[in-house]
C-alpha positions in Angstrom: 0.0 0.0 0.0 1.2 3.5 -0.8 2.2 5.5 2.2 -0.1 8.4 1.5 -2.9 5.9 1.4 -1.9 4.2 4.6 -1.7 7.8 6.6 -4.8 8.7 5.2 -6.6 5.5 6.4 -4.8 5.8 9.8 -5.9 9.3 10.4 -9.4 8.6 9.7 -9.4 5.5 12.1 -7.8 7.7 14.8 -10.5 10.2 14.6 -13.3 7.5 14.7 -11.5 6.0 17.8 -11.3 9.2 19.6 -14.7 10.1 18.8 -16.0 6.9 20.3 -13.6 7.1 23.2 -14.9 10.7 23.9 -18.5 9.6 23.9 -17.8 6.9 26.2 -15.8 8.9 28.6 -18.5 11.5 28.7 -21.2 8.8 29.3 -19.1 7.2 32.0 -18.4 10.7 33.7 -22.1 11.3 33.8 -23.1 7.9 35.1 -20.3 7.9 37.7 -21.3 11.4 39.2 -25.0 10.6 38.9 -24.5 7.6 40.9 -22.4 8.9 43.8 -23.9 12.4 44.3 -26.6 12.8 47.0 -29.8 14.8 46.3 -28.5 17.9 48.2 -25.3 17.5 46.1 -27.1 17.5 42.8 -29.3 20.4 43.9 -26.0 22.4 44.9 -24.6 21.4 41.6 -27.5 23.1 39.8 -27.1 26.2 41.9 -23.5 26.4 41.1 -24.1 25.9 37.3 -26.8 28.6 36.9 -24.4 30.9 39.2 -21.5 30.5 37.1 -23.2 30.5 33.7 -23.9 34.3 33.3 -25.8 33.8 29.9 -28.9 33.5 31.9 -28.4 36.6 34.0 -27.6 39.3 31.4 -29.8 41.9 29.7 -29.1 40.9 26.2 -30.7 37.4 26.9 -33.6 38.5 29.2 -34.6 41.4 27.0 -34.8 39.2 24.0 -38.4 38.5 24.6 -40.2 35.1 23.8 -38.7 32.6 21.6 -40.5 32.0 18.5 -41.9 28.9 19.5 -43.1 30.3 22.9 -44.8 33.2 21.2 -46.8 30.8 18.8 -47.9 28.7 21.6 -48.8 31.7 23.9 -50.9 33.2 21.0 -52.7 29.9 20.4 -53.4 28.7 23.9 -53.2 31.8 26.1 -55.1 34.4 24.2 -58.1 34.5 26.5 -55.8 34.4 29.9 -55.5 37.4 32.0 -53.4 36.1 34.9 -50.5 33.7 34.8 -48.5 31.7 37.2 -44.9 31.6 36.0 -42.8 28.9 38.0 -38.9 28.6 37.4 -38.8 32.3 36.1 -35.0 32.3 36.0 -33.8 35.9 35.3 -36.9 37.3 34.3 -37.1 37.0 30.4 -40.4 35.2 30.4 -41.9 37.4 33.1 -40.9 40.6 31.5 -42.1 39.6 28.1 -45.5 38.2 29.4 -46.0 41.4 31.3 -45.4 43.4 28.1 -48.0 41.5 26.4 -50.5 42.6 29.0 -50.7 39.5 31.3 -50.7 39.9 35.1 -47.8 37.5 36.1 -46.9 36.0 39.3 -43.3 34.8 39.0 -41.4 32.3 41.3 -37.9 31.1 41.3 -35.6 29.0 43.5 -32.3 30.4 42.7 -31.4 33.3 44.8 -28.9 34.8 42.3 -31.5 34.7 39.5 -34.1 36.2 41.7 -32.0 39.2 42.5 -30.9 40.0 38.9 -34.4 39.4 37.6 -36.1 41.7 40.0 -33.6 44.3 39.0 -34.4 43.7 35.4 -38.2 43.9 35.9 -37.8 47.2 38.1 -35.6 48.8 35.4 -38.2 48.2 32.8 -41.3 49.2 34.8 -42.7 45.9 36.0 -43.9 46.4 39.5 -44.4 42.8 40.3 -41.3 41.1 41.8 -40.1 37.6 41.3 -40.7 35.6 44.7 -38.5 32.9 46.1 -40.0 29.4 45.9 -38.2 26.1 47.0 -37.3 23.8 44.3 -39.8 21.3 43.0 -42.7 23.1 45.0 -45.7 25.2 44.5 -46.7 28.6 46.0 -48.1 28.5 49.5 -50.7 31.5 48.6 -53.5 29.9 46.7 -55.0 31.8 43.7 -56.8 30.6 40.4 -54.9 31.3 37.4 -55.8 31.3 33.6 -52.6 30.0 32.6 -49.7 28.3 34.4 -46.3 28.1 32.7 -43.2 26.2 34.0 -40.2 28.1 32.8 -38.1 27.2 29.9 -36.7 23.5 30.4 -37.3 23.6 34.2 -39.5 20.4 34.2 -36.3 18.6 32.9 -34.7 19.5 36.1 -37.0 17.6 38.3 -35.4 14.3 39.3 -37.7 11.3 39.3 -41.2 10.3 38.1 -42.5 10.5 41.7 -41.3 14.1 42.2 -42.6 15.2 38.9 -46.1 13.8 39.5 -46.3 15.2 43.0 -45.2 18.6 41.6 -48.1 18.4 38.8 -50.7 17.3 41.1 -49.6 20.2 43.4 -50.8 22.7 40.7 -54.4 21.5 40.8 -55.5 24.1 43.4 -54.2 26.9 41.1 -56.3 25.8 37.9 -60.0 26.1 36.9 -61.5 24.2 33.9 -60.2 26.4 31.3 -56.7 27.0 32.7 -54.0 25.9 30.4 -50.5 24.4 31.7 -47.6 24.9 29.5 -44.4 22.8 30.1 -41.2 22.9 28.1 -38.8 20.1 28.3 -35.7 18.6 26.6 -36.7 15.9 24.4 -35.3 13.0 22.4 -36.8 10.6 19.7 -34.8 7.6 21.0 -32.4 6.2 23.7 -29.0 5.3 22.6 -25.7 3.6 23.8 -25.0 6.8 25.9 -28.2 6.5 27.8 -27.5 2.8 28.6 -24.0 3.5 29.9 -25.3 6.3 32.1 -28.2 4.5 33.6 -26.3 1.1 34.1 -23.2 2.6 35.7 -25.2 5.1 38.0 -27.7 2.4 39.2 -24.7 0.1 40.0 -23.3 2.8 42.3 -26.6 3.7 43.6 -27.2 0.3 45.0 -24.4 0.8 47.7 -26.4 4.0 49.0 -30.0 2.6 48.4 -30.8 5.7 46.3 -33.6 5.6 43.8 -32.8 4.2 40.6 -31.7 6.4 37.8 -34.3 6.6 34.9 -33.7 6.3 31.2 -33.0 9.9 30.1 -31.4 11.0 33.1 -28.1 12.7 32.6 -25.6 15.2 34.0 -24.5 18.1 31.6 -23.1 19.2 33.9 -26.3 19.7 36.2 -29.0 17.2 36.2 -31.1 17.1 33.2 -33.8 14.4 32.2 -34.7 14.1 28.4 -38.2 13.0 27.5 -39.7 11.1 24.5 -43.1 11.8 23.5 -44.7 8.9 25.1 -43.1 9.5 28.4 -44.1 13.1 28.8 -47.6 12.4 27.7 -47.8 9.5 30.1 -46.7 11.6 33.1 -49.5 14.1 32.5 -52.0 11.3 32.0 -50.8 9.7 35.3 -51.4 13.1 36.9 -55.1 13.1 35.6 -54.4 16.0 33.1 -55.8 16.1 29.5 -53.0 16.5 26.9 -54.2 19.2 24.5 -51.2 19.9 22.5 -47.7 18.7 21.8 -44.8 20.4 20.2 -41.2 19.2 19.5 -40.2 21.2 16.2 -37.7 23.5 18.0 -38.1 22.6 21.6 -40.2 20.1 23.7 -43.5 21.5 24.7 -46.7 20.2 26.0 -50.2 22.0 26.7 -52.3 20.4 29.3 -55.5 21.0 31.3 -57.5 19.4 34.1 
C-alpha cells in the first residue's frame, strides 16, 4: 500500500476511535457522578451551574423576549388568559415578555442569584411585580386561581424522578380551573442510545450501595442534572397526573399544553 493511502486511512481511524472514546468517557463521567452524588449535592450542582453561567443573567438574553415557538404557543393557547402563574422564572425573560403582552404575572424562582438579577431587570423596565422565592420542585403557599400556568423554559427537565414530577403536577391542581392551560417545556429525544444505557447502568450500579432511587432512562448530567423525555413518556406523566393533553410540540423545543 502506498504510504499516502496508509496515513490517510490511519488518520480516519484515529479520529473515529477518539470520537467513540470521547463519547464513552462523557457517558461514564455522567453515570459515575449521577451514581455517587446525593440529592443535596445534585441540587447544589444546579445552583453552581446557574451561578457561574452568566448567559441567563444578562440583559441581552433577558430582554430578547419570547422565543419564536413560545410566542406561537402563547398566542394559540393563552389568548384569553388574564393572569399567569410562572414557576421557574429564571432571570426574568419570560416574566418581562409576558408582562409586556398585558398579562398579570406572578413569578417564582428557586435560585437566589437569578431572583436578585431578575427583580432588578423587571424594576428597570417598569414591571412592579417582583419574582418571589419558591423552594425547588414546590408550588406557592398562597392559593390563587390562574388562567394560565407556565413552567419556565426547560425547568421540568430538572426535576429528578417520576414520583417528584407527578407530585409537583398534582400540586398545581388548586391553582387551576377548567379553562386553565398548563404549559410545560422540556428537553426531548426521539430515541434512547448507547450513551443512555451507559449512564443508567453505571449510575444504578453505584446507587445500589447507597440505596438511592434508581436512575431513569433519559437522566444525565450536563453538567447539572437534566432529564430527556420522549413523546410517550411526557404524555404518560401528564395522564398519570389526571391531566388532559391538549397539544404537543417538538419542532424547536419540547413543549406540551395540558388542562385538568
